[in-house]
mmCIF file of the C-alpha atoms, coordinates in Angstrom:
data_MODEL
# 
_entry.id   MODEL 
# 
loop_
_atom_site.group_PDB 
_atom_site.id 
_atom_site.type_symbol 
_atom_site.label_atom_id 
_atom_site.label_alt_id 
_atom_site.label_comp_id 
_atom_site.label_asym_id 
_atom_site.label_entity_id 
_atom_site.label_seq_id 
_atom_site.pdbx_PDB_ins_code 
_atom_site.Cartn_x 
_atom_site.Cartn_y 
_atom_site.Cartn_z 
_atom_site.occupancy 
_atom_site.B_iso_or_equiv 
_atom_site.pdbx_formal_charge 
_atom_site.auth_seq_id 
_atom_site.auth_comp_id 
_atom_site.auth_asym_id 
_atom_site.auth_atom_id 
_atom_site.pdbx_PDB_model_num 
ATOM 1   C CA . UNK A 1 1   ? 12.836  -137.162 -38.994 1.00 0.00 ? 1   UNK A CA 1 
ATOM 2   C CA . UNK A 1 2   ? 9.717   -139.231 -38.473 1.00 0.00 ? 2   UNK A CA 1 
ATOM 3   C CA . UNK A 1 3   ? 6.092   -138.441 -38.150 1.00 0.00 ? 3   UNK A CA 1 
ATOM 4   C CA . UNK A 1 4   ? 3.189   -140.560 -36.833 1.00 0.00 ? 4   UNK A CA 1 
ATOM 5   C CA . UNK A 1 5   ? 0.033   -140.616 -38.888 1.00 0.00 ? 5   UNK A CA 1 
ATOM 6   C CA . UNK A 1 6   ? -3.380  -141.985 -37.918 1.00 0.00 ? 6   UNK A CA 1 
ATOM 7   C CA . UNK A 1 7   ? -5.896  -142.648 -40.682 1.00 0.00 ? 7   UNK A CA 1 
ATOM 8   C CA . UNK A 1 8   ? -9.659  -142.879 -39.856 1.00 0.00 ? 8   UNK A CA 1 
ATOM 9   C CA . UNK A 1 9   ? -11.535 -144.654 -42.553 1.00 0.00 ? 9   UNK A CA 1 
ATOM 10  C CA . UNK A 1 10  ? -15.309 -144.373 -43.147 1.00 0.00 ? 10  UNK A CA 1 
ATOM 11  C CA . UNK A 1 11  ? -17.072 -147.602 -42.067 1.00 0.00 ? 11  UNK A CA 1 
ATOM 12  C CA . UNK A 1 12  ? -14.078 -149.056 -40.261 1.00 0.00 ? 12  UNK A CA 1 
ATOM 13  C CA . UNK A 1 13  ? -13.961 -148.800 -36.490 1.00 0.00 ? 13  UNK A CA 1 
ATOM 14  C CA . UNK A 1 14  ? -10.118 -149.226 -36.046 1.00 0.00 ? 14  UNK A CA 1 
ATOM 15  C CA . UNK A 1 15  ? -7.944  -146.317 -37.135 1.00 0.00 ? 15  UNK A CA 1 
ATOM 16  C CA . UNK A 1 16  ? -4.725  -147.215 -38.974 1.00 0.00 ? 16  UNK A CA 1 
ATOM 17  C CA . UNK A 1 17  ? -1.515  -145.875 -37.433 1.00 0.00 ? 17  UNK A CA 1 
ATOM 18  C CA . UNK A 1 18  ? 1.728   -145.335 -39.503 1.00 0.00 ? 18  UNK A CA 1 
ATOM 19  C CA . UNK A 1 19  ? 5.109   -143.938 -38.769 1.00 0.00 ? 19  UNK A CA 1 
ATOM 20  C CA . UNK A 1 20  ? 6.497   -142.261 -41.821 1.00 0.00 ? 20  UNK A CA 1 
ATOM 21  C CA . UNK A 1 21  ? 10.183  -141.486 -42.172 1.00 0.00 ? 21  UNK A CA 1 
ATOM 22  C CA . UNK A 1 22  ? 11.381  -138.561 -44.274 1.00 0.00 ? 22  UNK A CA 1 
ATOM 23  C CA . UNK A 1 23  ? 13.516  -139.568 -47.250 1.00 0.00 ? 23  UNK A CA 1 
ATOM 24  C CA . UNK A 1 24  ? 14.761  -138.323 -50.545 1.00 0.00 ? 24  UNK A CA 1 
ATOM 25  C CA . UNK A 1 25  ? 12.425  -139.262 -53.401 1.00 0.00 ? 25  UNK A CA 1 
ATOM 26  C CA . UNK A 1 26  ? 14.179  -139.377 -56.810 1.00 0.00 ? 26  UNK A CA 1 
ATOM 27  C CA . UNK A 1 27  ? 12.480  -137.638 -59.620 1.00 0.00 ? 27  UNK A CA 1 
ATOM 28  C CA . UNK A 1 28  ? 13.438  -139.472 -62.726 1.00 0.00 ? 28  UNK A CA 1 
ATOM 29  C CA . UNK A 1 29  ? 13.505  -138.084 -66.220 1.00 0.00 ? 29  UNK A CA 1 
ATOM 30  C CA . UNK A 1 30  ? 13.043  -141.356 -68.156 1.00 0.00 ? 30  UNK A CA 1 
ATOM 31  C CA . UNK A 1 31  ? 9.439   -142.720 -68.003 1.00 0.00 ? 31  UNK A CA 1 
ATOM 32  C CA . UNK A 1 32  ? 10.068  -145.611 -70.267 1.00 0.00 ? 32  UNK A CA 1 
ATOM 33  C CA . UNK A 1 33  ? 12.890  -147.366 -72.156 1.00 0.00 ? 33  UNK A CA 1 
ATOM 34  C CA . UNK A 1 34  ? 12.185  -150.571 -73.984 1.00 0.00 ? 34  UNK A CA 1 
ATOM 35  C CA . UNK A 1 35  ? 12.395  -152.423 -77.384 1.00 0.00 ? 35  UNK A CA 1 
ATOM 36  C CA . UNK A 1 36  ? 9.287   -151.977 -79.416 1.00 0.00 ? 36  UNK A CA 1 
ATOM 37  C CA . UNK A 1 37  ? 10.381  -154.324 -82.067 1.00 0.00 ? 37  UNK A CA 1 
ATOM 38  C CA . UNK A 1 38  ? 13.591  -156.014 -83.234 1.00 0.00 ? 38  UNK A CA 1 
ATOM 39  C CA . UNK A 1 39  ? 16.225  -153.326 -83.772 1.00 0.00 ? 39  UNK A CA 1 
ATOM 40  C CA . UNK A 1 40  ? 14.054  -150.385 -82.554 1.00 0.00 ? 40  UNK A CA 1 
ATOM 41  C CA . UNK A 1 41  ? 14.116  -148.946 -79.107 1.00 0.00 ? 41  UNK A CA 1 
ATOM 42  C CA . UNK A 1 42  ? 11.887  -146.394 -77.430 1.00 0.00 ? 42  UNK A CA 1 
ATOM 43  C CA . UNK A 1 43  ? 12.857  -143.847 -74.787 1.00 0.00 ? 43  UNK A CA 1 
ATOM 44  C CA . UNK A 1 44  ? 10.418  -141.377 -73.195 1.00 0.00 ? 44  UNK A CA 1 
ATOM 45  C CA . UNK A 1 45  ? 11.899  -138.356 -71.526 1.00 0.00 ? 45  UNK A CA 1 
ATOM 46  C CA . UNK A 1 46  ? 9.482   -136.327 -69.411 1.00 0.00 ? 46  UNK A CA 1 
ATOM 47  C CA . UNK A 1 47  ? 11.767  -133.501 -68.246 1.00 0.00 ? 47  UNK A CA 1 
ATOM 48  C CA . UNK A 1 48  ? 15.268  -132.163 -68.392 1.00 0.00 ? 48  UNK A CA 1 
ATOM 49  C CA . UNK A 1 49  ? 16.898  -132.250 -65.036 1.00 0.00 ? 49  UNK A CA 1 
ATOM 50  C CA . UNK A 1 50  ? 20.280  -132.672 -63.422 1.00 0.00 ? 50  UNK A CA 1 
ATOM 51  C CA . UNK A 1 51  ? 20.235  -136.481 -64.023 1.00 0.00 ? 51  UNK A CA 1 
ATOM 52  C CA . UNK A 1 52  ? 18.581  -136.657 -67.401 1.00 0.00 ? 52  UNK A CA 1 
ATOM 53  C CA . UNK A 1 53  ? 21.724  -137.298 -69.576 1.00 0.00 ? 53  UNK A CA 1 
ATOM 54  C CA . UNK A 1 54  ? 23.079  -139.952 -67.356 1.00 0.00 ? 54  UNK A CA 1 
ATOM 55  C CA . UNK A 1 55  ? 19.628  -141.647 -67.236 1.00 0.00 ? 55  UNK A CA 1 
ATOM 56  C CA . UNK A 1 56  ? 19.405  -141.457 -70.976 1.00 0.00 ? 56  UNK A CA 1 
ATOM 57  C CA . UNK A 1 57  ? 22.929  -142.902 -71.441 1.00 0.00 ? 57  UNK A CA 1 
ATOM 58  C CA . UNK A 1 58  ? 22.115  -145.806 -69.207 1.00 0.00 ? 58  UNK A CA 1 
ATOM 59  C CA . UNK A 1 59  ? 18.840  -146.502 -70.994 1.00 0.00 ? 59  UNK A CA 1 
ATOM 60  C CA . UNK A 1 60  ? 20.373  -146.218 -74.334 1.00 0.00 ? 60  UNK A CA 1 
ATOM 61  C CA . UNK A 1 61  ? 23.287  -148.621 -73.495 1.00 0.00 ? 61  UNK A CA 1 
ATOM 62  C CA . UNK A 1 62  ? 20.789  -151.090 -72.102 1.00 0.00 ? 62  UNK A CA 1 
ATOM 63  C CA . UNK A 1 63  ? 18.781  -150.996 -75.344 1.00 0.00 ? 63  UNK A CA 1 
ATOM 64  C CA . UNK A 1 64  ? 21.890  -151.160 -77.493 1.00 0.00 ? 64  UNK A CA 1 
ATOM 65  C CA . UNK A 1 65  ? 22.819  -154.395 -75.648 1.00 0.00 ? 65  UNK A CA 1 
ATOM 66  C CA . UNK A 1 66  ? 19.398  -155.769 -76.631 1.00 0.00 ? 66  UNK A CA 1 
ATOM 67  C CA . UNK A 1 67  ? 20.112  -154.980 -80.275 1.00 0.00 ? 67  UNK A CA 1 
ATOM 68  C CA . UNK A 1 68  ? 18.773  -151.451 -80.762 1.00 0.00 ? 68  UNK A CA 1 
ATOM 69  C CA . UNK A 1 69  ? 19.973  -149.867 -83.996 1.00 0.00 ? 69  UNK A CA 1 
ATOM 70  C CA . UNK A 1 70  ? 17.134  -147.327 -84.483 1.00 0.00 ? 70  UNK A CA 1 
ATOM 71  C CA . UNK A 1 71  ? 15.468  -145.136 -81.796 1.00 0.00 ? 71  UNK A CA 1 
ATOM 72  C CA . UNK A 1 72  ? 12.254  -143.497 -81.091 1.00 0.00 ? 72  UNK A CA 1 
ATOM 73  C CA . UNK A 1 73  ? 12.800  -140.565 -78.677 1.00 0.00 ? 73  UNK A CA 1 
ATOM 74  C CA . UNK A 1 74  ? 9.501   -139.313 -77.148 1.00 0.00 ? 74  UNK A CA 1 
ATOM 75  C CA . UNK A 1 75  ? 9.262   -135.677 -75.918 1.00 0.00 ? 75  UNK A CA 1 
ATOM 76  C CA . UNK A 1 76  ? 5.518   -135.471 -75.894 1.00 0.00 ? 76  UNK A CA 1 
ATOM 77  C CA . UNK A 1 77  ? 4.363   -133.497 -72.934 1.00 0.00 ? 77  UNK A CA 1 
ATOM 78  C CA . UNK A 1 78  ? 7.975   -132.589 -72.004 1.00 0.00 ? 78  UNK A CA 1 
ATOM 79  C CA . UNK A 1 79  ? 7.863   -128.925 -70.778 1.00 0.00 ? 79  UNK A CA 1 
ATOM 80  C CA . UNK A 1 80  ? 11.636  -128.575 -70.695 1.00 0.00 ? 80  UNK A CA 1 
ATOM 81  C CA . UNK A 1 81  ? 14.110  -127.977 -67.985 1.00 0.00 ? 81  UNK A CA 1 
ATOM 82  C CA . UNK A 1 82  ? 17.889  -127.351 -67.731 1.00 0.00 ? 82  UNK A CA 1 
ATOM 83  C CA . UNK A 1 83  ? 19.615  -125.882 -70.790 1.00 0.00 ? 83  UNK A CA 1 
ATOM 84  C CA . UNK A 1 84  ? 22.850  -127.739 -70.091 1.00 0.00 ? 84  UNK A CA 1 
ATOM 85  C CA . UNK A 1 85  ? 20.904  -131.065 -70.005 1.00 0.00 ? 85  UNK A CA 1 
ATOM 86  C CA . UNK A 1 86  ? 19.442  -130.198 -73.402 1.00 0.00 ? 86  UNK A CA 1 
ATOM 87  C CA . UNK A 1 87  ? 22.804  -129.433 -74.841 1.00 0.00 ? 87  UNK A CA 1 
ATOM 88  C CA . UNK A 1 88  ? 24.414  -132.568 -73.498 1.00 0.00 ? 88  UNK A CA 1 
ATOM 89  C CA . UNK A 1 89  ? 21.521  -134.715 -74.689 1.00 0.00 ? 89  UNK A CA 1 
ATOM 90  C CA . UNK A 1 90  ? 21.655  -133.205 -78.173 1.00 0.00 ? 90  UNK A CA 1 
ATOM 91  C CA . UNK A 1 91  ? 25.320  -134.056 -78.219 1.00 0.00 ? 91  UNK A CA 1 
ATOM 92  C CA . UNK A 1 92  ? 24.472  -137.783 -78.143 1.00 0.00 ? 92  UNK A CA 1 
ATOM 93  C CA . UNK A 1 93  ? 23.035  -137.512 -81.655 1.00 0.00 ? 93  UNK A CA 1 
ATOM 94  C CA . UNK A 1 94  ? 25.048  -134.878 -83.495 1.00 0.00 ? 94  UNK A CA 1 
ATOM 95  C CA . UNK A 1 95  ? 28.390  -134.877 -85.333 1.00 0.00 ? 95  UNK A CA 1 
ATOM 96  C CA . UNK A 1 96  ? 31.273  -132.776 -84.130 1.00 0.00 ? 96  UNK A CA 1 
ATOM 97  C CA . UNK A 1 97  ? 30.905  -128.945 -84.523 1.00 0.00 ? 97  UNK A CA 1 
ATOM 98  C CA . UNK A 1 98  ? 27.208  -129.035 -85.396 1.00 0.00 ? 98  UNK A CA 1 
ATOM 99  C CA . UNK A 1 99  ? 25.333  -126.088 -83.838 1.00 0.00 ? 99  UNK A CA 1 
ATOM 100 C CA . UNK A 1 100 ? 23.051  -127.176 -81.050 1.00 0.00 ? 100 UNK A CA 1 
ATOM 101 C CA . UNK A 1 101 ? 21.773  -123.776 -79.873 1.00 0.00 ? 101 UNK A CA 1 
ATOM 102 C CA . UNK A 1 102 ? 22.877  -120.211 -79.272 1.00 0.00 ? 102 UNK A CA 1 
ATOM 103 C CA . UNK A 1 103 ? 21.846  -117.763 -76.625 1.00 0.00 ? 103 UNK A CA 1 
ATOM 104 C CA . UNK A 1 104 ? 21.913  -113.975 -77.137 1.00 0.00 ? 104 UNK A CA 1 
ATOM 105 C CA . UNK A 1 105 ? 20.614  -111.278 -74.876 1.00 0.00 ? 105 UNK A CA 1 
ATOM 106 C CA . UNK A 1 106 ? 20.045  -107.514 -75.384 1.00 0.00 ? 106 UNK A CA 1 
ATOM 107 C CA . UNK A 1 107 ? 23.253  -106.840 -73.477 1.00 0.00 ? 107 UNK A CA 1 
ATOM 108 C CA . UNK A 1 108 ? 24.982  -110.245 -73.724 1.00 0.00 ? 108 UNK A CA 1 
ATOM 109 C CA . UNK A 1 109 ? 26.838  -111.328 -76.859 1.00 0.00 ? 109 UNK A CA 1 
ATOM 110 C CA . UNK A 1 110 ? 25.853  -114.439 -78.792 1.00 0.00 ? 110 UNK A CA 1 
ATOM 111 C CA . UNK A 1 111 ? 27.017  -117.652 -77.112 1.00 0.00 ? 111 UNK A CA 1 
ATOM 112 C CA . UNK A 1 112 ? 27.026  -120.690 -79.347 1.00 0.00 ? 112 UNK A CA 1 
ATOM 113 C CA . UNK A 1 113 ? 26.990  -124.318 -78.221 1.00 0.00 ? 113 UNK A CA 1 
ATOM 114 C CA . UNK A 1 114 ? 28.362  -126.939 -80.557 1.00 0.00 ? 114 UNK A CA 1 
ATOM 115 C CA . UNK A 1 115 ? 28.298  -130.756 -80.527 1.00 0.00 ? 115 UNK A CA 1 
ATOM 116 C CA . UNK A 1 116 ? 31.463  -132.498 -79.422 1.00 0.00 ? 116 UNK A CA 1 
ATOM 117 C CA . UNK A 1 117 ? 30.845  -135.365 -81.739 1.00 0.00 ? 117 UNK A CA 1 
ATOM 118 C CA . UNK A 1 118 ? 31.358  -138.011 -79.036 1.00 0.00 ? 118 UNK A CA 1 
ATOM 119 C CA . UNK A 1 119 ? 27.746  -139.086 -78.469 1.00 0.00 ? 119 UNK A CA 1 
ATOM 120 C CA . UNK A 1 120 ? 26.569  -142.591 -78.154 1.00 0.00 ? 120 UNK A CA 1 
ATOM 121 C CA . UNK A 1 121 ? 23.847  -142.577 -80.945 1.00 0.00 ? 121 UNK A CA 1 
ATOM 122 C CA . UNK A 1 122 ? 24.860  -141.085 -84.319 1.00 0.00 ? 122 UNK A CA 1 
ATOM 123 C CA . UNK A 1 123 ? 24.408  -143.923 -86.903 1.00 0.00 ? 123 UNK A CA 1 
ATOM 124 C CA . UNK A 1 124 ? 20.884  -145.314 -86.588 1.00 0.00 ? 124 UNK A CA 1 
ATOM 125 C CA . UNK A 1 125 ? 17.582  -143.919 -87.707 1.00 0.00 ? 125 UNK A CA 1 
ATOM 126 C CA . UNK A 1 126 ? 15.996  -141.609 -85.192 1.00 0.00 ? 126 UNK A CA 1 
ATOM 127 C CA . UNK A 1 127 ? 12.317  -140.570 -84.835 1.00 0.00 ? 127 UNK A CA 1 
ATOM 128 C CA . UNK A 1 128 ? 11.614  -137.737 -82.396 1.00 0.00 ? 128 UNK A CA 1 
ATOM 129 C CA . UNK A 1 129 ? 7.973   -137.429 -81.102 1.00 0.00 ? 129 UNK A CA 1 
ATOM 130 C CA . UNK A 1 130 ? 6.758   -133.925 -80.091 1.00 0.00 ? 130 UNK A CA 1 
ATOM 131 C CA . UNK A 1 131 ? 3.319   -132.433 -79.388 1.00 0.00 ? 131 UNK A CA 1 
ATOM 132 C CA . UNK A 1 132 ? 1.807   -129.064 -78.423 1.00 0.00 ? 132 UNK A CA 1 
ATOM 133 C CA . UNK A 1 133 ? 3.167   -129.440 -74.890 1.00 0.00 ? 133 UNK A CA 1 
ATOM 134 C CA . UNK A 1 134 ? 6.753   -130.032 -75.965 1.00 0.00 ? 134 UNK A CA 1 
ATOM 135 C CA . UNK A 1 135 ? 8.603   -126.896 -74.950 1.00 0.00 ? 135 UNK A CA 1 
ATOM 136 C CA . UNK A 1 136 ? 11.967  -125.327 -73.889 1.00 0.00 ? 136 UNK A CA 1 
ATOM 137 C CA . UNK A 1 137 ? 14.805  -127.828 -73.548 1.00 0.00 ? 137 UNK A CA 1 
ATOM 138 C CA . UNK A 1 138 ? 12.982  -130.541 -75.504 1.00 0.00 ? 138 UNK A CA 1 
ATOM 139 C CA . UNK A 1 139 ? 12.433  -128.054 -78.326 1.00 0.00 ? 139 UNK A CA 1 
ATOM 140 C CA . UNK A 1 140 ? 16.106  -127.294 -78.390 1.00 0.00 ? 140 UNK A CA 1 
ATOM 141 C CA . UNK A 1 141 ? 17.054  -130.916 -78.701 1.00 0.00 ? 141 UNK A CA 1 
ATOM 142 C CA . UNK A 1 142 ? 14.411  -131.766 -81.314 1.00 0.00 ? 142 UNK A CA 1 
ATOM 143 C CA . UNK A 1 143 ? 15.317  -128.574 -83.276 1.00 0.00 ? 143 UNK A CA 1 
ATOM 144 C CA . UNK A 1 144 ? 19.070  -129.322 -83.201 1.00 0.00 ? 144 UNK A CA 1 
ATOM 145 C CA . UNK A 1 145 ? 18.529  -132.878 -84.425 1.00 0.00 ? 145 UNK A CA 1 
ATOM 146 C CA . UNK A 1 146 ? 16.146  -131.699 -87.146 1.00 0.00 ? 146 UNK A CA 1 
ATOM 147 C CA . UNK A 1 147 ? 18.602  -129.155 -88.442 1.00 0.00 ? 147 UNK A CA 1 
# 
């Protein structure tokens, strides 16, 4: 659908007319992905959504083509998101059968999630940046990597 907008600006006699068309606006999870120095890449993830893991894999492959051996993964300010996105992202860094996270409820039995060992970054050095606003899914990933 479309909507017509007219903007009246202070000090300008003529109003501006726009026709705006509704469209989907993608909300991306990766704010930045670049080489900070030879051999070291930087990836900033701002949330864990449905497309996070695919965005990460694409960014990582691009940096690996540029010579990335070591990575800085920035979760600062990341408030979390989807559990399955956190599990799948953690899998990119962990060896097979390493515990990523478990869930357990009062009435639900313990459900453990293990790495498959087929991730794309398991050999280089990894630095994970967190802060007081890092929460939820980003804590799961950083905790699994730390363990």
